PDB file with SEQRES, HELIX, SHEET and CRYST1 records, atoms N, CA, C and O in Angstrom:
SEQRES   1 A   81  UNK UNK UNK UNK UNK UNK UNK UNK UNK UNK UNK UNK UNK          
SEQRES   2 A   81  UNK UNK UNK UNK UNK UNK UNK UNK UNK UNK UNK UNK UNK          
SEQRES   3 A   81  UNK UNK UNK UNK UNK UNK UNK UNK UNK UNK UNK UNK UNK          
SEQRES   4 A   81  UNK UNK UNK UNK UNK UNK UNK UNK UNK UNK UNK UNK UNK          
SEQRES   5 A   81  UNK UNK UNK UNK UNK UNK UNK UNK UNK UNK UNK UNK UNK          
SEQRES   6 A   81  UNK UNK UNK UNK UNK UNK UNK UNK UNK UNK UNK UNK UNK          
SEQRES   7 A   81  UNK UNK UNK                                                  
HELIX    1 AA1 UNK A    2  UNK A    4  5                                   3    
SHEET    1 AA1 6 UNK A  11  UNK A  15  0                                        
SHEET    2 AA1 6 UNK A  67  UNK A  77 -1                                        
SHEET    3 AA1 6 UNK A  25  UNK A  30 -1                                        
SHEET    4 AA1 6 UNK A  33  UNK A  42 -1                                        
SHEET    5 AA1 6 UNK A  45  UNK A  49 -1                                        
SHEET    6 AA1 6 UNK A  59  UNK A  61 -1                                        
CRYST1    1.000    1.000    1.000  90.00  90.00  90.00 P 1           1          
ATOM      1  N   UNK A   1     -47.899 -35.934  20.274  1.00  0.00           N  
ATOM      2  CA  UNK A   1     -48.745 -34.804  20.047  1.00  0.00           C  
ATOM      3  C   UNK A   1     -50.220 -35.172  20.257  1.00  0.00           C  
ATOM      4  O   UNK A   1     -51.117 -34.403  19.912  1.00  0.00           O  
ATOM      5  N   UNK A   2     -50.451 -36.341  20.819  1.00  0.00           N  
ATOM      6  CA  UNK A   2     -51.822 -36.802  21.072  1.00  0.00           C  
ATOM      7  C   UNK A   2     -52.557 -35.821  21.971  1.00  0.00           C  
ATOM      8  O   UNK A   2     -53.757 -35.611  21.797  1.00  0.00           O  
ATOM      9  N   UNK A   3     -51.865 -35.217  22.925  1.00  0.00           N  
ATOM     10  CA  UNK A   3     -52.517 -34.297  23.862  1.00  0.00           C  
ATOM     11  C   UNK A   3     -53.087 -33.056  23.165  1.00  0.00           C  
ATOM     12  O   UNK A   3     -53.957 -32.383  23.718  1.00  0.00           O  
ATOM     13  N   UNK A   4     -52.609 -32.752  21.968  1.00  0.00           N  
ATOM     14  CA  UNK A   4     -53.161 -31.603  21.249  1.00  0.00           C  
ATOM     15  C   UNK A   4     -53.954 -32.045  20.019  1.00  0.00           C  
ATOM     16  O   UNK A   4     -54.277 -31.219  19.165  1.00  0.00           O  
ATOM     17  N   UNK A   5     -54.269 -33.332  19.920  1.00  0.00           N  
ATOM     18  CA  UNK A   5     -55.176 -33.823  18.886  1.00  0.00           C  
ATOM     19  C   UNK A   5     -54.530 -34.319  17.609  1.00  0.00           C  
ATOM     20  O   UNK A   5     -55.207 -34.452  16.590  1.00  0.00           O  
ATOM     21  N   UNK A   6     -53.239 -34.595  17.639  1.00  0.00           N  
ATOM     22  CA  UNK A   6     -52.551 -35.139  16.463  1.00  0.00           C  
ATOM     23  C   UNK A   6     -52.130 -36.563  16.791  1.00  0.00           C  
ATOM     24  O   UNK A   6     -51.372 -36.801  17.731  1.00  0.00           O  
ATOM     25  N   UNK A   7     -52.639 -37.518  15.992  1.00  0.00           N  
ATOM     26  CA  UNK A   7     -52.378 -38.944  16.218  1.00  0.00           C  
ATOM     27  C   UNK A   7     -51.494 -39.508  15.118  1.00  0.00           C  
ATOM     28  O   UNK A   7     -51.354 -38.902  14.056  1.00  0.00           O  
ATOM     29  N   UNK A   8     -50.901 -40.662  15.369  1.00  0.00           N  
ATOM     30  CA  UNK A   8     -50.125 -41.358  14.338  1.00  0.00           C  
ATOM     31  C   UNK A   8     -51.012 -41.596  13.125  1.00  0.00           C  
ATOM     32  O   UNK A   8     -52.160 -42.019  13.263  1.00  0.00           O  
ATOM     33  N   UNK A   9     -50.485 -41.328  11.948  1.00  0.00           N  
ATOM     34  CA  UNK A   9     -51.233 -41.549  10.719  1.00  0.00           C  
ATOM     35  C   UNK A   9     -52.028 -40.353  10.225  1.00  0.00           C  
ATOM     36  O   UNK A   9     -52.523 -40.371   9.098  1.00  0.00           O  
ATOM     37  N   UNK A  10     -52.163 -39.311  11.042  1.00  0.00           N  
ATOM     38  CA  UNK A  10     -52.879 -38.118  10.614  1.00  0.00           C  
ATOM     39  C   UNK A  10     -52.085 -37.395   9.544  1.00  0.00           C  
ATOM     40  O   UNK A  10     -50.856 -37.461   9.513  1.00  0.00           O  
ATOM     41  N   UNK A  11     -52.793 -36.707   8.671  1.00  0.00           N  
ATOM     42  CA  UNK A  11     -52.175 -35.923   7.607  1.00  0.00           C  
ATOM     43  C   UNK A  11     -52.139 -34.467   8.054  1.00  0.00           C  
ATOM     44  O   UNK A  11     -53.159 -33.917   8.469  1.00  0.00           O  
ATOM     45  N   UNK A  12     -50.971 -33.847   7.970  1.00  0.00           N  
ATOM     46  CA  UNK A  12     -50.814 -32.460   8.381  1.00  0.00           C  
ATOM     47  C   UNK A  12     -50.613 -31.575   7.167  1.00  0.00           C  
ATOM     48  O   UNK A  12     -49.769 -31.863   6.319  1.00  0.00           O  
ATOM     49  N   UNK A  13     -51.382 -30.499   7.076  1.00  0.00           N  
ATOM     50  CA  UNK A  13     -51.172 -29.503   6.030  1.00  0.00           C  
ATOM     51  C   UNK A  13     -50.334 -28.394   6.625  1.00  0.00           C  
ATOM     52  O   UNK A  13     -50.637 -27.879   7.701  1.00  0.00           O  
ATOM     53  N   UNK A  14     -49.278 -28.030   5.918  1.00  0.00           N  
ATOM     54  CA  UNK A  14     -48.283 -27.106   6.463  1.00  0.00           C  
ATOM     55  C   UNK A  14     -48.111 -25.924   5.514  1.00  0.00           C  
ATOM     56  O   UNK A  14     -48.032 -26.087   4.297  1.00  0.00           O  
ATOM     57  N   UNK A  15     -48.053 -24.731   6.105  1.00  0.00           N  
ATOM     58  CA  UNK A  15     -47.787 -23.497   5.326  1.00  0.00           C  
ATOM     59  C   UNK A  15     -46.391 -23.025   5.688  1.00  0.00           C  
ATOM     60  O   UNK A  15     -46.137 -22.592   6.812  1.00  0.00           O  
ATOM     61  N   UNK A  16     -45.488 -23.114   4.717  1.00  0.00           N  
ATOM     62  CA  UNK A  16     -44.093 -22.716   4.951  1.00  0.00           C  
ATOM     63  C   UNK A  16     -43.925 -21.201   4.946  1.00  0.00           C  
ATOM     64  O   UNK A  16     -42.883 -20.703   5.373  1.00  0.00           O  
ATOM     65  N   UNK A  17     -44.913 -20.464   4.481  1.00  0.00           N  
ATOM     66  CA  UNK A  17     -44.784 -19.009   4.412  1.00  0.00           C  
ATOM     67  C   UNK A  17     -45.157 -18.305   5.714  1.00  0.00           C  
ATOM     68  O   UNK A  17     -44.865 -17.121   5.881  1.00  0.00           O  
ATOM     69  N   UNK A  18     -45.797 -19.022   6.635  1.00  0.00           N  
ATOM     70  CA  UNK A  18     -46.225 -18.408   7.903  1.00  0.00           C  
ATOM     71  C   UNK A  18     -45.111 -18.420   8.933  1.00  0.00           C  
ATOM     72  O   UNK A  18     -44.306 -19.350   8.988  1.00  0.00           O  
ATOM     73  N   UNK A  19     -45.077 -17.381   9.742  1.00  0.00           N  
ATOM     74  CA  UNK A  19     -44.180 -17.373  10.904  1.00  0.00           C  
ATOM     75  C   UNK A  19     -44.973 -17.888  12.093  1.00  0.00           C  
ATOM     76  O   UNK A  19     -46.134 -17.516  12.257  1.00  0.00           O  
ATOM     77  N   UNK A  20     -44.379 -18.734  12.927  1.00  0.00           N  
ATOM     78  CA  UNK A  20     -45.144 -19.299  14.042  1.00  0.00           C  
ATOM     79  C   UNK A  20     -45.471 -18.241  15.092  1.00  0.00           C  
ATOM     80  O   UNK A  20     -44.680 -17.343  15.379  1.00  0.00           O  
ATOM     81  N   UNK A  21     -46.669 -18.386  15.650  1.00  0.00           N  
ATOM     82  CA  UNK A  21     -47.075 -17.575  16.789  1.00  0.00           C  
ATOM     83  C   UNK A  21     -46.879 -18.440  18.031  1.00  0.00           C  
ATOM     84  O   UNK A  21     -46.640 -19.643  17.924  1.00  0.00           O  
ATOM     85  N   UNK A  22     -46.977 -17.837  19.184  1.00  0.00           N  
ATOM     86  CA  UNK A  22     -46.814 -18.574  20.435  1.00  0.00           C  
ATOM     87  C   UNK A  22     -47.824 -19.727  20.488  1.00  0.00           C  
ATOM     88  O   UNK A  22     -49.019 -19.516  20.280  1.00  0.00           O  
ATOM     89  N   UNK A  23     -47.355 -20.917  20.760  1.00  0.00           N  
ATOM     90  CA  UNK A  23     -48.114 -22.157  20.877  1.00  0.00           C  
ATOM     91  C   UNK A  23     -48.616 -22.691  19.536  1.00  0.00           C  
ATOM     92  O   UNK A  23     -49.510 -23.537  19.515  1.00  0.00           O  
ATOM     93  N   UNK A  24     -48.063 -22.217  18.418  1.00  0.00           N  
ATOM     94  CA  UNK A  24     -48.380 -22.808  17.112  1.00  0.00           C  
ATOM     95  C   UNK A  24     -47.803 -24.226  17.045  1.00  0.00           C  
ATOM     96  O   UNK A  24     -46.764 -24.523  17.634  1.00  0.00           O  
ATOM     97  N   UNK A  25     -48.504 -25.083  16.314  1.00  0.00           N  
ATOM     98  CA  UNK A  25     -47.957 -26.400  16.026  1.00  0.00           C  
ATOM     99  C   UNK A  25     -47.127 -26.266  14.761  1.00  0.00           C  
ATOM    100  O   UNK A  25     -47.595 -25.728  13.757  1.00  0.00           O  
ATOM    101  N   UNK A  26     -45.903 -26.752  14.808  1.00  0.00           N  
ATOM    102  CA  UNK A  26     -44.972 -26.559  13.696  1.00  0.00           C  
ATOM    103  C   UNK A  26     -44.302 -27.862  13.313  1.00  0.00           C  
ATOM    104  O   UNK A  26     -44.262 -28.821  14.085  1.00  0.00           O  
ATOM    105  N   UNK A  27     -43.772 -27.868  12.089  1.00  0.00           N  
ATOM    106  CA  UNK A  27     -42.841 -28.894  11.661  1.00  0.00           C  
ATOM    107  C   UNK A  27     -41.465 -28.244  11.781  1.00  0.00           C  
ATOM    108  O   UNK A  27     -41.227 -27.169  11.231  1.00  0.00           O  
ATOM    109  N   UNK A  28     -40.578 -28.895  12.492  1.00  0.00           N  
ATOM    110  CA  UNK A  28     -39.241 -28.331  12.705  1.00  0.00           C  
ATOM    111  C   UNK A  28     -38.185 -29.327  12.266  1.00  0.00           C  
ATOM    112  O   UNK A  28     -38.381 -30.540  12.332  1.00  0.00           O  
ATOM    113  N   UNK A  29     -37.079 -28.797  11.823  1.00  0.00           N  
ATOM    114  CA  UNK A  29     -35.913 -29.606  11.500  1.00  0.00           C  
ATOM    115  C   UNK A  29     -34.995 -29.552  12.708  1.00  0.00           C  
ATOM    116  O   UNK A  29     -34.416 -28.510  13.015  1.00  0.00           O  
ATOM    117  N   UNK A  30     -34.867 -30.685  13.392  1.00  0.00           N  
ATOM    118  CA  UNK A  30     -34.017 -30.777  14.585  1.00  0.00           C  
ATOM    119  C   UNK A  30     -32.904 -31.774  14.272  1.00  0.00           C  
ATOM    120  O   UNK A  30     -33.137 -32.981  14.207  1.00  0.00           O  
ATOM    121  N   UNK A  31     -31.710 -31.259  14.080  1.00  0.00           N  
ATOM    122  CA  UNK A  31     -30.549 -32.100  13.761  1.00  0.00           C  
ATOM    123  C   UNK A  31     -30.846 -32.998  12.558  1.00  0.00           C  
ATOM    124  O   UNK A  31     -30.605 -34.205  12.595  1.00  0.00           O  
ATOM    125  N   UNK A  32     -31.372 -32.394  11.497  1.00  0.00           N  
ATOM    126  CA  UNK A  32     -31.676 -33.064  10.220  1.00  0.00           C  
ATOM    127  C   UNK A  32     -32.790 -34.095  10.312  1.00  0.00           C  
ATOM    128  O   UNK A  32     -32.846 -35.017   9.497  1.00  0.00           O  
ATOM    129  N   UNK A  33     -33.667 -33.956  11.278  1.00  0.00           N  
ATOM    130  CA  UNK A  33     -34.835 -34.827  11.402  1.00  0.00           C  
ATOM    131  C   UNK A  33     -36.066 -33.943  11.552  1.00  0.00           C  
ATOM    132  O   UNK A  33     -36.083 -33.039  12.388  1.00  0.00           O  
ATOM    133  N   UNK A  34     -37.116 -34.202  10.733  1.00  0.00           N  
ATOM    134  CA  UNK A  34     -38.352 -33.424  10.829  1.00  0.00           C  
ATOM    135  C   UNK A  34     -39.210 -33.958  11.981  1.00  0.00           C  
ATOM    136  O   UNK A  34     -39.432 -35.163  12.096  1.00  0.00           O  
ATOM    137  N   UNK A  35     -39.682 -33.055  12.818  1.00  0.00           N  
ATOM    138  CA  UNK A  35     -40.504 -33.417  13.972  1.00  0.00           C  
ATOM    139  C   UNK A  35     -41.696 -32.465  14.062  1.00  0.00           C  
ATOM    140  O   UNK A  35     -41.642 -31.341  13.563  1.00  0.00           O  
ATOM    141  N   UNK A  36     -42.766 -32.923  14.699  1.00  0.00           N  
ATOM    142  CA  UNK A  36     -43.929 -32.085  14.976  1.00  0.00           C  
ATOM    143  C   UNK A  36     -43.832 -31.645  16.431  1.00  0.00           C  
ATOM    144  O   UNK A  36     -43.725 -32.473  17.335  1.00  0.00           O  
ATOM    145  N   UNK A  37     -43.869 -30.343  16.644  1.00  0.00           N  
ATOM    146  CA  UNK A  37     -43.711 -29.799  17.996  1.00  0.00           C  
ATOM    147  C   UNK A  37     -44.575 -28.544  18.143  1.00  0.00           C  
ATOM    148  O   UNK A  37     -45.069 -27.994  17.159  1.00  0.00           O  
ATOM    149  N   UNK A  38     -44.745 -28.110  19.376  1.00  0.00           N  
ATOM    150  CA  UNK A  38     -45.372 -26.821  19.670  1.00  0.00           C  
ATOM    151  C   UNK A  38     -44.278 -25.776  19.822  1.00  0.00           C  
ATOM    152  O   UNK A  38     -43.272 -26.005  20.494  1.00  0.00           O  
ATOM    153  N   UNK A  39     -44.485 -24.627  19.192  1.00  0.00           N  
ATOM    154  CA  UNK A  39     -43.545 -23.514  19.268  1.00  0.00           C  
ATOM    155  C   UNK A  39     -43.949 -22.631  20.447  1.00  0.00           C  
ATOM    156  O   UNK A  39     -45.113 -22.247  20.566  1.00  0.00           O  
ATOM    157  N   UNK A  40     -42.993 -22.309  21.316  1.00  0.00           N  
ATOM    158  CA  UNK A  40     -43.279 -21.484  22.488  1.00  0.00           C  
ATOM    159  C   UNK A  40     -42.235 -20.380  22.569  1.00  0.00           C  
ATOM    160  O   UNK A  40     -41.042 -20.610  22.365  1.00  0.00           O  
ATOM    161  N   UNK A  41     -42.715 -19.173  22.872  1.00  0.00           N  
ATOM    162  CA  UNK A  41     -41.801 -18.044  23.075  1.00  0.00           C  
ATOM    163  C   UNK A  41     -42.080 -17.450  24.445  1.00  0.00           C  
ATOM    164  O   UNK A  41     -43.200 -17.031  24.738  1.00  0.00           O  
ATOM    165  N   UNK A  42     -41.051 -17.419  25.277  1.00  0.00           N  
ATOM    166  CA  UNK A  42     -41.126 -16.827  26.607  1.00  0.00           C  
ATOM    167  C   UNK A  42     -40.038 -15.774  26.706  1.00  0.00           C  
ATOM    168  O   UNK A  42     -38.850 -16.083  26.613  1.00  0.00           O  
ATOM    169  N   UNK A  43     -40.442 -14.555  26.890  1.00  0.00           N  
ATOM    170  CA  UNK A  43     -39.514 -13.415  26.924  1.00  0.00           C  
ATOM    171  C   UNK A  43     -38.647 -13.409  25.690  1.00  0.00           C  
ATOM    172  O   UNK A  43     -39.166 -13.255  24.584  1.00  0.00           O  
ATOM    173  N   UNK A  44     -37.352 -13.572  25.835  1.00  0.00           N  
ATOM    174  CA  UNK A  44     -36.454 -13.522  24.684  1.00  0.00           C  
ATOM    175  C   UNK A  44     -36.018 -14.906  24.220  1.00  0.00           C  
ATOM    176  O   UNK A  44     -35.119 -15.019  23.387  1.00  0.00           O  
ATOM    177  N   UNK A  45     -36.645 -15.971  24.749  1.00  0.00           N  
ATOM    178  CA  UNK A  45     -36.255 -17.336  24.375  1.00  0.00           C  
ATOM    179  C   UNK A  45     -37.364 -17.992  23.566  1.00  0.00           C  
ATOM    180  O   UNK A  45     -38.553 -17.810  23.829  1.00  0.00           O  
ATOM    181  N   UNK A  46     -36.932 -18.764  22.570  1.00  0.00           N  
ATOM    182  CA  UNK A  46     -37.854 -19.548  21.746  1.00  0.00           C  
ATOM    183  C   UNK A  46     -37.454 -21.016  21.885  1.00  0.00           C  
ATOM    184  O   UNK A  46     -36.271 -21.358  21.886  1.00  0.00           O  
ATOM    185  N   UNK A  47     -38.464 -21.870  22.001  1.00  0.00           N  
ATOM    186  CA  UNK A  47     -38.168 -23.296  22.091  1.00  0.00           C  
ATOM    187  C   UNK A  47     -39.318 -24.121  21.554  1.00  0.00           C  
ATOM    188  O   UNK A  47     -40.410 -23.609  21.305  1.00  0.00           O  
ATOM    189  N   UNK A  48     -39.056 -25.406  21.381  1.00  0.00           N  
ATOM    190  CA  UNK A  48     -40.049 -26.372  20.936  1.00  0.00           C  
ATOM    191  C   UNK A  48     -40.350 -27.326  22.062  1.00  0.00           C  
ATOM    192  O   UNK A  48     -39.479 -27.644  22.871  1.00  0.00           O  
ATOM    193  N   UNK A  49     -41.593 -27.784  22.115  1.00  0.00           N  
ATOM    194  CA  UNK A  49     -41.990 -28.748  23.132  1.00  0.00           C  
ATOM    195  C   UNK A  49     -42.988 -29.734  22.513  1.00  0.00           C  
ATOM    196  O   UNK A  49     -43.629 -29.431  21.507  1.00  0.00           O  
ATOM    197  N   UNK A  50     -43.108 -30.901  23.120  1.00  0.00           N  
ATOM    198  CA  UNK A  50     -44.026 -31.918  22.603  1.00  0.00           C  
ATOM    199  C   UNK A  50     -45.479 -31.603  22.935  1.00  0.00           C  
ATOM    200  O   UNK A  50     -46.386 -32.142  22.300  1.00  0.00           O  
ATOM    201  N   UNK A  51     -45.711 -30.756  23.899  1.00  0.00           N  
ATOM    202  CA  UNK A  51     -47.073 -30.463  24.308  1.00  0.00           C  
ATOM    203  C   UNK A  51     -47.666 -31.505  25.228  1.00  0.00           C  
ATOM    204  O   UNK A  51     -48.833 -31.397  25.605  1.00  0.00           O  
ATOM    205  N   UNK A  52     -46.894 -32.514  25.600  1.00  0.00           N  
ATOM    206  CA  UNK A  52     -47.384 -33.576  26.462  1.00  0.00           C  
ATOM    207  C   UNK A  52     -47.294 -33.160  27.929  1.00  0.00           C  
ATOM    208  O   UNK A  52     -46.298 -32.590  28.375  1.00  0.00           O  
ATOM    209  N   UNK A  53     -48.343 -33.456  28.651  1.00  0.00           N  
ATOM    210  CA  UNK A  53     -48.335 -33.185  30.095  1.00  0.00           C  
ATOM    211  C   UNK A  53     -47.484 -34.212  30.843  1.00  0.00           C  
ATOM    212  O   UNK A  53     -47.050 -33.967  31.969  1.00  0.00           O  
ATOM    213  N   UNK A  54     -47.250 -35.361  30.208  1.00  0.00           N  
ATOM    214  CA  UNK A  54     -46.507 -36.433  30.855  1.00  0.00           C  
ATOM    215  C   UNK A  54     -45.004 -36.408  30.559  1.00  0.00           C  
ATOM    216  O   UNK A  54     -44.241 -37.169  31.153  1.00  0.00           O  
ATOM    217  N   UNK A  55     -44.584 -35.534  29.641  1.00  0.00           N  
ATOM    218  CA  UNK A  55     -43.194 -35.544  29.218  1.00  0.00           C  
ATOM    219  C   UNK A  55     -42.698 -34.119  29.109  1.00  0.00           C  
ATOM    220  O   UNK A  55     -43.198 -33.346  28.292  1.00  0.00           O  
ATOM    221  N   UNK A  56     -41.740 -33.770  29.909  1.00  0.00           N  
ATOM    222  CA  UNK A  56     -41.163 -32.420  29.899  1.00  0.00           C  
ATOM    223  C   UNK A  56     -39.982 -32.374  28.948  1.00  0.00           C  
ATOM    224  O   UNK A  56     -38.942 -32.983  29.195  1.00  0.00           O  
ATOM    225  N   UNK A  57     -40.157 -31.654  27.874  1.00  0.00           N  
ATOM    226  CA  UNK A  57     -39.047 -31.511  26.917  1.00  0.00           C  
ATOM    227  C   UNK A  57     -39.056 -30.085  26.374  1.00  0.00           C  
ATOM    228  O   UNK A  57     -40.112 -29.503  26.124  1.00  0.00           O  
ATOM    229  N   UNK A  58     -37.880 -29.549  26.201  1.00  0.00           N  
ATOM    230  CA  UNK A  58     -37.722 -28.230  25.609  1.00  0.00           C  
ATOM    231  C   UNK A  58     -36.495 -28.266  24.711  1.00  0.00           C  
ATOM    232  O   UNK A  58     -35.392 -28.593  25.149  1.00  0.00           O  
ATOM    233  N   UNK A  59     -36.706 -27.932  23.476  1.00  0.00           N  
ATOM    234  CA  UNK A  59     -35.599 -27.838  22.521  1.00  0.00           C  
ATOM    235  C   UNK A  59     -35.417 -26.347  22.243  1.00  0.00           C  
ATOM    236  O   UNK A  59     -36.268 -25.716  21.617  1.00  0.00           O  
ATOM    237  N   UNK A  60     -34.326 -25.805  22.702  1.00  0.00           N  
ATOM    238  CA  UNK A  60     -34.053 -24.384  22.551  1.00  0.00           C  
ATOM    239  C   UNK A  60     -33.732 -24.055  21.097  1.00  0.00           C  
ATOM    240  O   UNK A  60     -32.971 -24.760  20.434  1.00  0.00           O  
ATOM    241  N   UNK A  61     -34.328 -22.972  20.623  1.00  0.00           N  
ATOM    242  CA  UNK A  61     -34.028 -22.472  19.282  1.00  0.00           C  
ATOM    243  C   UNK A  61     -33.166 -21.233  19.453  1.00  0.00           C  
ATOM    244  O   UNK A  61     -33.630 -20.201  19.937  1.00  0.00           O  
ATOM    245  N   UNK A  62     -31.917 -21.344  19.053  1.00  0.00           N  
ATOM    246  CA  UNK A  62     -31.018 -20.180  19.097  1.00  0.00           C  
ATOM    247  C   UNK A  62     -30.047 -20.274  17.931  1.00  0.00           C  
ATOM    248  O   UNK A  62     -30.117 -21.200  17.124  1.00  0.00           O  
ATOM    249  N   UNK A  63     -29.160 -19.328  17.853  1.00  0.00           N  
ATOM    250  CA  UNK A  63     -28.224 -19.282  16.727  1.00  0.00           C  
ATOM    251  C   UNK A  63     -27.267 -20.466  16.687  1.00  0.00           C  
ATOM    252  O   UNK A  63     -26.796 -20.845  15.615  1.00  0.00           O  
ATOM    253  N   UNK A  64     -26.979 -21.049  17.832  1.00  0.00           N  
ATOM    254  CA  UNK A  64     -26.031 -22.162  17.899  1.00  0.00           C  
ATOM    255  C   UNK A  64     -26.681 -23.518  17.685  1.00  0.00           C  
ATOM    256  O   UNK A  64     -25.989 -24.482  17.358  1.00  0.00           O  
ATOM    257  N   UNK A  65     -27.985 -23.616  17.859  1.00  0.00           N  
ATOM    258  CA  UNK A  65     -28.685 -24.892  17.743  1.00  0.00           C  
ATOM    259  C   UNK A  65     -28.882 -25.259  16.281  1.00  0.00           C  
ATOM    260  O   UNK A  65     -29.059 -24.392  15.426  1.00  0.00           O  
ATOM    261  N   UNK A  66     -28.849 -26.543  16.010  1.00  0.00           N  
ATOM    262  CA  UNK A  66     -29.120 -27.066  14.665  1.00  0.00           C  
ATOM    263  C   UNK A  66     -30.625 -27.331  14.559  1.00  0.00           C  
ATOM    264  O   UNK A  66     -31.063 -28.458  14.325  1.00  0.00           O  
ATOM    265  N   UNK A  67     -31.408 -26.249  14.740  1.00  0.00           N  
ATOM    266  CA  UNK A  67     -32.860 -26.349  14.792  1.00  0.00           C  
ATOM    267  C   UNK A  67     -33.457 -25.182  14.009  1.00  0.00           C  
ATOM    268  O   UNK A  67     -33.060 -24.033  14.203  1.00  0.00           O  
ATOM    269  N   UNK A  68     -34.419 -25.479  13.118  1.00  0.00           N  
ATOM    270  CA  UNK A  68     -35.140 -24.372  12.492  1.00  0.00           C  
ATOM    271  C   UNK A  68     -36.568 -24.793  12.186  1.00  0.00           C  
ATOM    272  O   UNK A  68     -36.855 -25.980  12.031  1.00  0.00           O  
ATOM    273  N   UNK A  69     -37.462 -23.812  12.101  1.00  0.00           N  
ATOM    274  CA  UNK A  69     -38.866 -24.053  11.819  1.00  0.00           C  
ATOM    275  C   UNK A  69     -39.014 -24.246  10.320  1.00  0.00           C  
ATOM    276  O   UNK A  69     -38.619 -23.380   9.539  1.00  0.00           O  
ATOM    277  N   UNK A  70     -39.574 -25.365   9.917  1.00  0.00           N  
ATOM    278  CA  UNK A  70     -39.786 -25.683   8.497  1.00  0.00           C  
ATOM    279  C   UNK A  70     -41.110 -25.119   8.019  1.00  0.00           C  
ATOM    280  O   UNK A  70     -41.200 -24.634   6.892  1.00  0.00           O  
ATOM    281  N   UNK A  71     -42.158 -25.173   8.868  1.00  0.00           N  
ATOM    282  CA  UNK A  71     -43.474 -24.653   8.498  1.00  0.00           C  
ATOM    283  C   UNK A  71     -44.448 -24.746   9.657  1.00  0.00           C  
ATOM    284  O   UNK A  71     -44.181 -25.398  10.666  1.00  0.00           O  
ATOM    285  N   UNK A  72     -45.590 -24.075   9.490  1.00  0.00           N  
ATOM    286  CA  UNK A  72     -46.634 -24.045  10.518  1.00  0.00           C  
ATOM    287  C   UNK A  72     -47.782 -24.942  10.082  1.00  0.00           C  
ATOM    288  O   UNK A  72     -48.251 -24.849   8.948  1.00  0.00           O  
ATOM    289  N   UNK A  73     -48.234 -25.809  10.979  1.00  0.00           N  
ATOM    290  CA  UNK A  73     -49.360 -26.705  10.688  1.00  0.00           C  
ATOM    291  C   UNK A  73     -50.631 -25.862  10.682  1.00  0.00           C  
ATOM    292  O   UNK A  73     -50.931 -25.159  11.647  1.00  0.00           O  
ATOM    293  N   UNK A  74     -51.386 -25.946   9.554  1.00  0.00           N  
ATOM    294  CA  UNK A  74     -52.622 -25.172   9.436  1.00  0.00           C  
ATOM    295  C   UNK A  74     -53.868 -26.038   9.557  1.00  0.00           C  
ATOM    296  O   UNK A  74     -54.916 -25.557   9.989  1.00  0.00           O  
ATOM    297  N   UNK A  75     -53.765 -27.314   9.178  1.00  0.00           N  
ATOM    298  CA  UNK A  75     -54.892 -28.232   9.283  1.00  0.00           C  
ATOM    299  C   UNK A  75     -54.391 -29.626   9.644  1.00  0.00           C  
ATOM    300  O   UNK A  75     -53.275 -30.018   9.300  1.00  0.00           O  
ATOM    301  N   UNK A  76     -55.250 -30.364  10.347  1.00  0.00           N  
ATOM    302  CA  UNK A  76     -54.983 -31.773  10.667  1.00  0.00           C  
ATOM    303  C   UNK A  76     -56.139 -32.592  10.111  1.00  0.00           C  
ATOM    304  O   UNK A  76     -57.299 -32.346  10.443  1.00  0.00           O  
ATOM    305  N   UNK A  77     -55.820 -33.565   9.266  1.00  0.00           N  
ATOM    306  CA  UNK A  77     -56.821 -34.477   8.720  1.00  0.00           C  
ATOM    307  C   UNK A  77     -56.604 -35.806   9.415  1.00  0.00           C  
ATOM    308  O   UNK A  77     -55.571 -36.452   9.240  1.00  0.00           O  
ATOM    309  N   UNK A  78     -57.591 -36.208  10.207  1.00  0.00           N  
ATOM    310  CA  UNK A  78     -57.455 -37.416  11.011  1.00  0.00           C  
ATOM    311  C   UNK A  78     -57.623 -38.672  10.155  1.00  0.00           C  
ATOM    312  O   UNK A  78     -58.536 -38.757   9.333  1.00  0.00           O  
ATOM    313  N   UNK A  79     -56.747 -39.629  10.356  1.00  0.00           N  
ATOM    314  CA  UNK A  79     -56.786 -40.891   9.664  1.00  0.00           C  
ATOM    315  C   UNK A  79     -57.884 -41.766  10.247  1.00  0.00           C  
ATOM    316  O   UNK A  79     -58.109 -41.769  11.457  1.00  0.00           O  
ATOM    317  N   UNK A  80     -58.564 -42.504   9.384  1.00  0.00           N  
ATOM    318  CA  UNK A  80     -59.588 -43.424   9.864  1.00  0.00           C  
ATOM    319  C   UNK A  80     -59.091 -44.856   9.903  1.00  0.00           C  
ATOM    320  O   UNK A  80     -59.841 -45.772  10.239  1.00  0.00           O  
ATOM    321  N   UNK A  81     -57.827 -45.047   9.558  1.00  0.00           N  
ATOM    322  CA  UNK A  81     -57.259 -46.402   9.528  1.00  0.00           C  
ATOM    323  C   UNK A  81     -56.346 -46.633  10.689  1.00  0.00           C  
ATOM    324  O   UNK A  81     -55.780 -47.717  10.824  1.00  0.00           O  
TER     325      UNK A  81                                                      
END                                                                             
């Protein structure tokens, strides 16, 4: 998530009550693992992506996938260490 300004060690503040908007940064549960991803909606499809220009990844969010949005990142506090 470095391409969107999130580095290792940064602290993320998350609001679980918000619904993600297109291109929101979210915490998602993907196969029982929490990950930081960008939420994207194109037409009738929703998916997660790393936001990296160097890595093409799309995790489809549908009824059959073991994927759900845990919360929306509202603030990033950068680590100085």
